[in-house]
C-alpha positions in Angstrom: 9.5 -2.0 -34.0 7.1 -3.2 -36.7 4.7 -0.3 -36.1 1.9 -2.8 -35.4 0.5 -4.1 -32.1 0.5 -7.7 -33.4 2.7 -10.2 -31.8 5.6 -11.5 -33.9 6.5 -15.2 -33.5 10.1 -16.1 -33.0 11.3 -19.6 -33.7 14.2 -21.5 -35.4 13.3 -20.0 -38.8 13.3 -16.5 -37.4 15.3 -16.5 -34.2 16.6 -12.9 -34.1 15.2 -10.5 -31.4 15.4 -6.8 -32.3 16.7 -4.3 -29.9 13.9 -2.1 -28.6 11.2 -4.9 -28.6 9.6 -6.5 -25.7 9.0 -10.3 -25.1 5.3 -10.8 -24.8 5.3 -14.5 -24.0 7.5 -17.5 -23.8 11.0 -18.2 -22.4 14.4 -19.0 -23.8 18.1 -18.3 -23.7 19.4 -15.3 -25.6 22.8 -14.8 -27.2 23.6 -11.1 -27.6 25.0 -10.4 -31.1 24.9 -6.5 -31.1 24.6 -3.7 -28.6 24.1 0.0 -28.7 24.1 1.6 -32.2 24.7 -1.8 -33.8 21.2 -3.0 -32.9 18.1 -2.5 -35.1 17.0 0.2 -32.7 20.4 1.9 -32.8 20.5 1.8 -36.6 17.0 3.2 -36.8 17.9 6.1 -34.4 21.2 6.7 -36.3 19.3 7.0 -39.6 16.8 9.5 -38.3 19.5 11.5 -36.4 21.4 12.3 -39.7 20.8 15.8 -40.7 20.3 16.2 -44.5 20.9 20.0 -44.2 18.4 20.6 -46.9 17.3 24.2 -47.2 13.5 24.9 -47.0 11.8 26.4 -50.1 11.5 29.8 -48.4 15.2 29.7 -47.4 16.2 29.1 -51.0 14.1 32.0 -52.2 15.2 34.4 -49.5 18.8 33.6 -50.1 18.3 34.4 -53.8 16.5 37.7 -52.9 19.2 38.7 -50.4 22.0 37.9 -52.8 20.4 39.9 -55.6 19.6 42.9 -53.4 23.2 42.7 -52.0 24.7 42.7 -55.5 22.4 45.6 -56.6 23.4 47.5 -53.4 27.1 47.0 -54.1 26.7 48.1 -57.7 24.8 51.2 -56.7 27.3 52.0 -54.0 30.2 51.6 -56.4 28.4 53.8 -58.9 27.7 56.5 -56.4 31.3 56.2 -55.1 32.8 56.7 -58.5 30.4 59.6 -59.4 31.0 61.4 -56.1 34.8 60.9 -56.3 34.8 62.2 -59.9 32.8 65.3 -59.0 34.8 65.9 -55.8 38.2 65.7 -57.4 37.2 67.7 -60.5 35.9 70.5 -58.4 32.1 70.0 -59.1 31.2 69.4 -55.5 30.2 72.5 -53.6 29.3 73.4 -50.0 26.0 74.9 -48.9 27.4 78.4 -49.4 28.5 77.6 -53.0 32.2 77.2 -52.4 34.0 74.4 -54.0 35.0 71.6 -51.6 38.2 70.6 -53.4 40.6 72.8 -55.4 43.7 71.1 -56.6 46.8 72.6 -54.9 44.8 74.6 -52.4 42.7 72.2 -50.4 44.7 70.7 -47.5 45.3 67.1 -46.8 43.1 67.1 -43.8 40.1 68.6 -45.7 40.7 66.1 -48.5 40.7 63.1 -46.2 37.6 64.4 -44.5 35.8 64.8 -47.9 36.9 61.3 -49.0 35.7 59.7 -45.8 32.4 61.5 -46.2 31.9 60.0 -49.6 32.9 56.6 -48.4 30.4 56.9 -45.6 27.6 57.5 -48.1 28.7 54.5 -50.2 28.9 52.2 -47.2 25.5 53.5 -45.9 24.0 52.7 -49.2 25.2 49.1 -49.0 24.0 48.8 -45.4 20.5 50.1 -46.4 20.4 47.9 -49.5 21.2 44.7 -47.7 18.0 43.4 -46.0 19.3 43.1 -42.5 15.7 43.2 -41.2 14.8 40.1 -43.1 16.1 37.5 -40.6 14.3 39.5 -37.9 11.0 39.4 -39.8 11.4 35.7 -40.6 12.2 34.7 -37.1 9.5 36.8 -35.6 6.7 35.5 -37.9 7.9 31.9 -37.4 8.0 32.3 -33.6 4.6 34.0 -33.6 3.0 31.3 -35.7 4.6 28.5 -33.7 3.0 30.0 -30.5 -0.4 30.4 -32.1 -0.4 26.9 -33.6 -0.4 25.4 -30.2 -4.0 26.6 -29.9 -4.7 24.6 -33.1 -3.3 21.4 -31.6 0.1 21.5 -33.4 3.4 21.5 -31.5 6.2 22.8 -33.7 9.6 21.1 -33.0 11.5 22.8 -35.8 11.0 26.5 -36.4 11.4 26.4 -40.2 8.8 23.7 -40.5 6.1 26.4 -40.2 6.9 28.0 -43.5 7.8 24.7 -45.2 4.3 23.4 -44.5 2.9 26.5 -46.3 4.8 25.4 -49.4 3.6 21.8 -49.2 2.1 20.4 -52.5 1.2 17.0 -51.3 0.4 15.2 -48.0 0.9 11.5 -47.5 -1.4 10.6 -44.7 -2.0 7.5 -42.6 -5.6 6.2 -42.4 -6.0 4.8 -39.0 -6.2 7.4 -36.3 -5.6 10.3 -38.6 -8.3 10.2 -41.2 -10.3 7.9 -39.0 -11.1 7.9 -35.3 -9.3 4.6 -34.6 -12.4 3.5 -32.7 -13.6 0.4 -34.3 -17.4 -0.2 -34.0 -19.5 -3.2 -35.0 -22.1 -2.0 -37.5 -23.2 -5.3 -39.0 -23.4 -8.8 -37.6 -24.7 -12.2 -38.5 -25.2 -14.8 -35.8 -26.9 -18.1 -36.3 -27.3 -17.4 -40.0 -29.5 -14.3 -39.3 -28.4 -10.7 -39.4 -28.7 -8.7 -36.1 -29.4 -5.0 -36.5 -27.2 -2.6 -34.6 -28.1 -2.2 -30.9 -30.1 -5.4 -31.2 -30.5 -7.9 -28.4 -30.0 -11.6 -28.6 -33.6 -12.5 -27.9 -33.9 -14.1 -31.3 -31.2 -16.6 -30.5 -31.5 -19.9 -28.7 -29.8 -20.3 -25.3 -27.2 -22.6 -26.9 -26.3 -20.0 -29.5 -26.4 -17.2 -27.0 -24.0 -19.1 -24.7 -21.5 -19.8 -27.5 -21.6 -16.2 -28.7 -20.9 -14.7 -25.3 -18.3 -17.3 -24.5 -16.5 -16.6 -27.7 -16.5 -12.9 -27.1 -15.5 -13.0 -23.4 -12.9 -15.8 -23.5 -11.2 -15.4 -26.9 -10.0 -11.8 -26.3 -6.9 -10.0 -25.2 -9.0 -7.1 -24.0 -10.9 -6.6 -20.8 -14.0 -4.9 -19.4 -14.2 -3.1 -16.1 -17.8 -2.7 -14.8 -17.8 -0.4 -11.8 -20.2 -1.5 -9.0 -21.5 2.0 -8.6 -23.0 1.8 -12.1 -20.7 4.4 -13.6 -19.2 4.3 -17.2 -17.9 0.9 -18.2 -14.3 0.9 -19.3 -13.2 -1.3 -22.2 -9.5 -1.8 -22.9 -7.6 -3.6 -25.6 -6.8 -3.1 -29.3 -9.3 -1.2 -31.4 -10.7 -4.5 -32.8 -11.0 -6.1 -29.4 -12.7 -3.0 -27.9 -15.2 -3.1 -30.7 -16.1 -6.7 -30.2 -16.3 -6.4 -26.4 -18.5 -3.3 -26.8 -20.7 -5.3 -29.2 -20.9 -8.0 -26.5 -22.0 -5.4 -24.0 -24.8 -4.3 -26.4 -25.9 -7.9 -26.3 -26.2 -7.7 -22.5 -23.0 -9.6 -21.9 -21.7 -9.5 -18.3 -18.0 -9.9 -18.8 -17.0 -11.1 -15.4 -19.9 -13.6 -15.3 -19.0 -15.0 -18.7 -15.4 -15.4 -17.7 -16.3 -17.2 -14.6 -18.5 -19.8 -16.4 -15.4 -21.5 -18.0 -11.7 -21.7 -17.5 -9.0 -21.1 -20.1 -6.8 -24.1 -20.8 -4.6 -22.8 -23.6 -4.3 -19.7 -25.7 -3.0 -19.5 -29.3 -2.2 -15.7 -29.8 -3.3 -13.9 -32.9 -0.6 -13.4 -35.5 -0.4 -11.8 -38.9 0.6 -15.0 -40.7 -2.4 -17.2 -39.6 -4.6 -14.1 -39.2 -6.5 -15.8 -36.4 -6.3 -16.5 -32.7 -7.8 -19.3 -30.6 -8.5 -20.3 -27.1 -9.5 -23.6 -25.5 -11.9 -23.4 -22.5 -13.4 -26.0 -20.2 -16.8 -25.3 -18.7 -18.4 -26.3 -15.4 -19.9 -29.3 -17.1 -16.4 -30.4 -18.3 -17.3 -29.6 -21.9 -14.3 -28.3 -23.8 -14.7 -25.7 -26.6 -12.0 -24.5 -28.9 -12.9 -21.0 -30.1 -11.3 -19.3 -33.1 -11.5 -15.7 -34.1 -9.9 -13.9 -37.0 -10.1 -12.7 -40.6 -13.5 -13.8 -41.9 -12.4 -15.4 -45.1 -9.6 -17.4 -43.3 -11.9 -18.7 -40.6 -14.7 -19.5 -43.0 -12.4 -21.7 -45.0 -11.8 -23.8 -41.9 -15.5 -24.4 -41.2 -17.2 -27.6 -42.2 -20.4 -26.7 -40.4 -22.5 -23.7 -39.5 -24.7 -22.9 -36.5 -28.3 -22.0 -37.0 -30.4 -19.6 -34.8 -32.1 -22.5 -33.0 -28.8 -24.1 -32.0 -28.8 -26.8 -34.7 -25.7 -27.5 -36.7 -25.7 -27.8 -40.5 -23.1 -28.9 -43.0 -21.2 -26.1 -44.8 -22.2 -26.8 -48.4 -20.5 -24.9 -51.3 -23.7 -22.9 -51.8 -23.8 -21.9 -48.1 -20.1 -21.1 -48.1 -20.7 -18.8 -51.1 -23.6 -17.2 -49.3 -21.3 -16.3 -46.3 -18.5 -15.3 -48.7 -20.8 -12.9 -50.5 -21.8 -11.4 -47.1 -18.1 -10.9 -46.3 -17.5 -9.2 -49.7 -20.4 -6.9 -49.2 -19.1 -5.8 -45.9 -15.6 -5.3 -47.3 -17.0 -3.1 -50.1 -18.5 -0.9 -47.3 -15.0 -0.6 -45.8 -15.9 -2.9 -42.9 -13.3 -5.1 -41.3 -14.7 -8.6 -41.1 -14.1 -10.9 -38.2 -15.6 -14.4 -38.0 -16.2 -16.6 -34.9 -16.0 -20.4 -35.0 -15.7 -23.2 -32.5 -15.4 -26.9 -32.2 -15.9 -29.4 -29.4 -12.9 -31.2 -28.0 -12.7 -34.5 -26.1 -11.2 -33.8 -22.6 -9.0 -36.8 -23.2 -7.3 -35.0 -26.1 -6.0 -32.2 -23.9 -2.3 -32.6 -23.3 -0.7 -32.3 -19.9 0.4 -28.9 -18.6 4.0 -29.6 -19.5 3.1 -30.5 -23.1 0.7 -27.6 -23.6 3.6 -25.1 -24.2 3.9 -26.4 -27.8 0.3 -27.5 -28.2 -1.3 -26.4 -31.5 -5.0 -25.9 -31.0 -7.0 -27.9 -33.5 -8.5 -25.7 -36.2 -10.2 -28.3 -38.4 -13.9 -29.2 -38.6 -14.9 -25.9 -37.2 -18.5 -24.7 -36.8 -19.2 -21.1 -37.9 -20.9 -19.1 -35.1 -21.1 -15.7 -36.7 -19.5 -12.8 -38.6 -19.2 -9.2 -37.6 -18.3 -6.2 -39.7 -16.5 -3.4 -37.9 -15.8 0.1 -39.1 -13.3 2.8 -38.1 -15.4 5.8 -39.1 -13.9 8.9 -40.6 -13.2 11.7 -38.2 -15.8 14.5 -38.3 -14.6 17.3 -40.6 -12.1 15.1 -42.5 -14.0 15.3 -45.7 -14.2 19.1 -45.5 -10.5 19.3 -44.7 -9.5 17.1 -47.7 -11.8 19.2 -49.9 -10.1 22.4 -48.6 -6.7 20.9 -49.4 -7.7 19.9 -52.9 -9.2 23.3 -53.6 -6.0 25.0 -52.4 -3.8 22.8 -54.6 -2.5 20.4 -52.0 -3.1 16.7 -53.0 -3.9 14.4 -50.2 -2.6 10.8 -50.6 -3.6 7.9 -48.3 -1.0 5.3 -47.5 -2.3 2.4 -45.5 -1.7 -1.2 -44.7 -5.3 -2.2 -45.2 -6.4 -4.0 -48.4 -7.4 -2.1 -51.5 -11.2 -2.6 -50.9 -11.1 -1.0 -47.5 -8.7 1.7 -48.6 -10.9 2.5 -51.6 -14.0 2.8 -49.4 -12.4 5.0 -46.8 -10.8 7.2 -49.6 -14.2 7.7 -51.2 -15.7 8.5 -47.9 -13.0 11.1 -47.1 -13.0 12.6 -50.6 -9.5 11.5 -51.5 -11.0 9.4 -54.3 -13.9 10.7 -56.4 -14.1 7.8 -58.9 -15.4 4.6 -57.4 -14.0 2.7 -60.4 -10.5 4.1 -60.1 -7.7 1.7 -60.8 -3.9 1.5 -61.0 -1.9 3.7 -60.7 -4.5 5.9 -58.9 -5.0 3.2 -56.4 -2.1 0.7 -56.1 -0.7 -1.9 -53.8 2.5 -1.4 -52.0 4.2 -4.5 -53.4 3.4 -3.3 -57.0 4.9 0.1 -56.4 7.9 -1.5 -54.6 8.6 -3.7 -57.7 9.0 -0.7 -60.0 12.4 0.8 -60.9 13.3 4.3 -59.7 12.3 5.8 -63.0 9.0 4.0 -63.1 8.2 5.0 -59.5 8.9 8.7 -60.4 6.6 8.4 -63.4 3.6 7.0 -61.5 4.1 8.8 -58.1 2.2 11.9 -59.2 -0.8 9.8 -60.2 -1.1 7.8 -57.0 -4.0 8.8 -54.6 -4.3 5.6 -52.5 -1.7 3.0 -51.7 -3.0 -0.1 -49.9 -1.2 -3.1 -48.4 1.8 -0.8 -48.0 4.9 -1.2 -45.8 6.8 1.6 -44.1 9.5 1.2 -46.8 6.8 1.7 -49.5 5.9 5.0 -47.9 9.6 6.0 -47.9 9.9 5.1 -51.6 6.8 7.2 -52.4 8.2 10.2 -50.5 11.5 10.0 -52.3 9.8 9.7 -55.7 7.6 12.7 -55.0 10.5 14.8 -53.9 12.4 14.0 -57.0 9.4 15.2 -59.0 9.7 18.6 -57.3 7.0 18.2 -54.7 7.2 19.6 -51.2 6.1 16.5 -49.3 4.4 16.3 -45.9 4.1 12.9 -44.2 2.0 11.8 -41.3 3.0 8.8 -39.2 2.6 7.3 -35.7 4.8 4.2 -35.6 8.4 3.5 -35.0 8.7 2.1 -38.5 7.4 5.4 -39.9 10.5 7.2 -38.6 12.5 7.0 -41.9 9.7 8.4 -44.0 9.1 11.2 -41.4 12.7 12.1 -41.5 13.0 12.0 -45.3 9.9 14.2 -45.9 10.2 17.9 -46.1 7.7 18.1 -43.2 7.2 15.2 -40.8 4.0 15.2 -38.9 3.7 12.7 -36.0 0.7 11.9 -33.9 0.7 13.1 -30.3 -1.7 10.5 -28.9 -1.0 7.3 -30.9 2.5 8.2 -31.9 5.6 6.5 -30.5 8.5 8.5 -29.1 10.7 7.6 -32.0 8.1 8.9 -34.5 7.8 12.1 -32.5 11.6 12.6 -32.4 11.7 12.1 -36.2 9.0 14.6 -36.9 9.0 18.4 -37.3 5.5 19.0 -36.0 3.5 16.9 -33.6 -0.3 16.9 -34.1 -1.6 16.8 -30.6 -5.1 15.6 -31.3 -4.2 13.1 -34.1 -6.8 14.9 -36.3 -6.2 15.5 -40.0 -8.2 18.7 -39.7 -5.3 20.0 -37.6 -2.9 19.2 -40.4 -4.9 21.6 -42.6 -4.6 24.3 -40.0 -0.8 23.8 -40.0 -0.9 24.4 -43.8 -2.9 27.5 -43.2 -0.4 28.9 -40.7 2.5 28.0 -43.0 1.0 30.0 -45.8 0.5 32.9 -43.5 4.2 32.8 -42.6 5.1 32.9 -46.3 2.6 35.7 -47.0 3.8 37.8 -44.1 7.4 37.5 -45.2 6.3 38.5 -48.8 4.6 41.6 -47.4 7.7 42.6 -45.4 9.9 42.2 -48.5 7.5 44.3 -50.6 7.5 47.0 -47.9 11.3 46.9 -47.5 11.8 47.1 -51.3 9.4 50.1 -51.5 11.5 52.0 -49.0 15.0 50.8 -49.8 14.9 51.0 -53.6 13.2 54.4 -53.5 15.8 55.8 -51.1 18.6 54.3 -53.2 17.3 55.7 -56.5 16.8 59.1 -55.0 20.4 59.2 -53.7 21.8 57.8 -57.0 20.0 60.4 -59.1 20.8 63.2 -56.8 24.5 62.2 -56.6 24.9 62.0 -60.4 23.0 65.2 -61.1 24.1 67.5 -58.3 27.0 65.7 -56.5 25.1 65.7 -53.2 22.8 63.2 -51.6 19.5 64.4 -50.0 19.6 61.5 -47.5 22.8 61.5 -45.6 24.2 58.5 -43.6 22.3 59.2 -40.4 19.0 59.7 -42.2 19.4 56.5 -44.2 20.3 54.5 -41.1 17.3 56.0 -39.3 14.9 55.0 -42.1 16.5 51.5 -42.1 16.1 51.1 -38.3 12.5 52.2 -38.3 11.6 50.1 -41.3 13.3 46.9 -40.1 12.0 46.9 -36.6 8.6 48.4 -36.6 7.8 47.1 -40.0 8.7 43.6 -39.0 6.6 43.9 -35.9 3.6 45.1 -37.8 3.7 42.8 -40.8 5.2 39.6 -39.4 2.4 39.1 -36.9 -0.6 39.3 -39.1 -3.0 36.3 -38.5 -3.9 34.0 -41.4 -7.0 34.6 -43.5 -9.4 32.3 -45.4 -8.1 33.7 -48.6 -4.8 32.0 -48.1 -6.4 28.5 -48.7 -7.8 29.6 -52.0 -4.4 29.9 -53.6 -2.1 27.3 -55.0 1.0 26.3 -53.0 4.3 27.8 -53.9 6.0 24.5 -54.2 9.7 23.9 -54.4 10.8 25.7 -57.5 7.9 27.6 -59.0 7.6 31.3 -58.6 5.1 32.3 -55.9 3.8 35.3 -57.8 2.5 38.3 -56.0 -0.8 37.2 -54.5 -0.6 39.1 -51.3 1.3 42.0 -52.8 -1.0 42.9 -55.6 -3.1 45.3 -53.6 -0.1 47.2 -52.0 1.8 47.4 -55.3 -1.3 48.8 -57.1 -1.6 51.4 -54.3 1.4 52.9 -52.7 3.9 50.7 -54.6 3.0 52.2 -58.0 3.6 55.7 -56.8 7.2 54.8 -56.1 10.0 54.8 -58.6 10.9 51.3 -57.7 8.0 49.5 -59.3 9.9 47.6 -62.0 12.8 46.7 -59.7 10.5 45.6 -56.9 8.4 43.4 -59.2 11.5 41.8 -60.6 13.0 41.0 -57.2 9.7 39.8 -55.9 9.4 37.3 -58.7 12.5 35.7 -57.3 10.3 34.6 -54.5 
């Protein structure tokens, strides 16, 4: 429900259990206060099931074009109708042999009715030809074609119109973990016994005492596990990304997980929670020694330490100078976008261990700890993300990173991905969620365009950012994977959920599912979206070339001679061939690299005639509809 894998503690201060959550540990009696749609889960599902009925940018433009063409067609038809009626009843309309079709007092009623019907047929045919009936066919065809082809690019389209909307996107609000990064934490720096171990290093430099404490801390104080097949095949590590990184680091230090677990028994566990930012475990060894191990945010654990462990196993007092030394080490790792985790322990007298009945509420002692070591983990950027961000930037789509990590980590990842180019960037380019949240609506709209990175943000902060950007006229795409991202995914013009890490609620709230959780696939969706828009533009240009030319020819001929060179059957035949075969030919053109070199259409700005410049300079200029075609196309 929170969108995080962290356990949420429930007690007298916060007793309410939310519908849709699972109890991870503990026992109690529950009083049901709401069911169904009245639960938090129900309210969330109700909010994302509401249809805002907003038209996509392309729909708005196509409606404008269709309306304009329809009005022009009616005016032209009315004009032709009046002219033909006037010529017919004044005796200026002749047959092929030169005889007058209508002579007052001589022409019979039947012949007159036949002549009137013939004129009405021409007028109605002009309206039919003028109205772009083939436009819905072309739109549906190109959307369906693109949707099918996008599956090969790891994108599953749940809403057909999302294809073209993505092509109009002006900004993308992206998650960090799992989208811009691999969501595979790896220990890249570590300090144990006050010395730094290089990556892939063994623990030969450490004394047996320090080695034993390090491996015990890794193997026992974890919610993950390691499966080591007896046949020597690939070792499987399970758990959260952080736990998997630490366990993998332990394996690099030649840890035998099952052996280490068997050396001591767990007495009590204090689960990690976001408030304390640490988790602990009490274990008793074969020699009856009791160790309380703590693991958590480095700066938090360091503040609880009064001693530190040296490489030879000796313990030294944590002086202010030494604490500053470790703190500087932590800050250096944070500046490199590393997530810092510290390990500490303390000895405990077996007599201080409560009975099994009393251990339920036992708070593990966290004072007078001895620092064992600090590790720096990194979730590396996905291969190709920097190139994808650069491609988006060059094509006029601004990528914004919205993450729950601190500003230092967010800044480092943004610089690595290319979202930020200035290492010294400050507010409002890089801003904390709580600061943005405290702004008024007007202030949020004023700074929203300037924001590139938002750190320490909540799902509601992402929702507020999306609303502010939409009010500023942006077409907003949002990526998300958690249940709590559902409102932002629903509010955005295009919601992009993650197919691997994403929850079912997030997927149901989205328009497109990114099957490989890769930001590079998001850019491919933009490319296909622009292809949809370009293909529809080409079809409209082609349709205008034929329709307007046919209408002008008929109008001029009707006014000058009283006859139309293209009769009803001929006009309908031209319309049929153009709408069907033209749509098939133009609506299925694949995207080109040139599409990503143009700026996005956006919500209200005119698209121009990028893809139509070449045709209009060729065959379009030879037609008498150049000015009308250009005017109508500018509505797009």
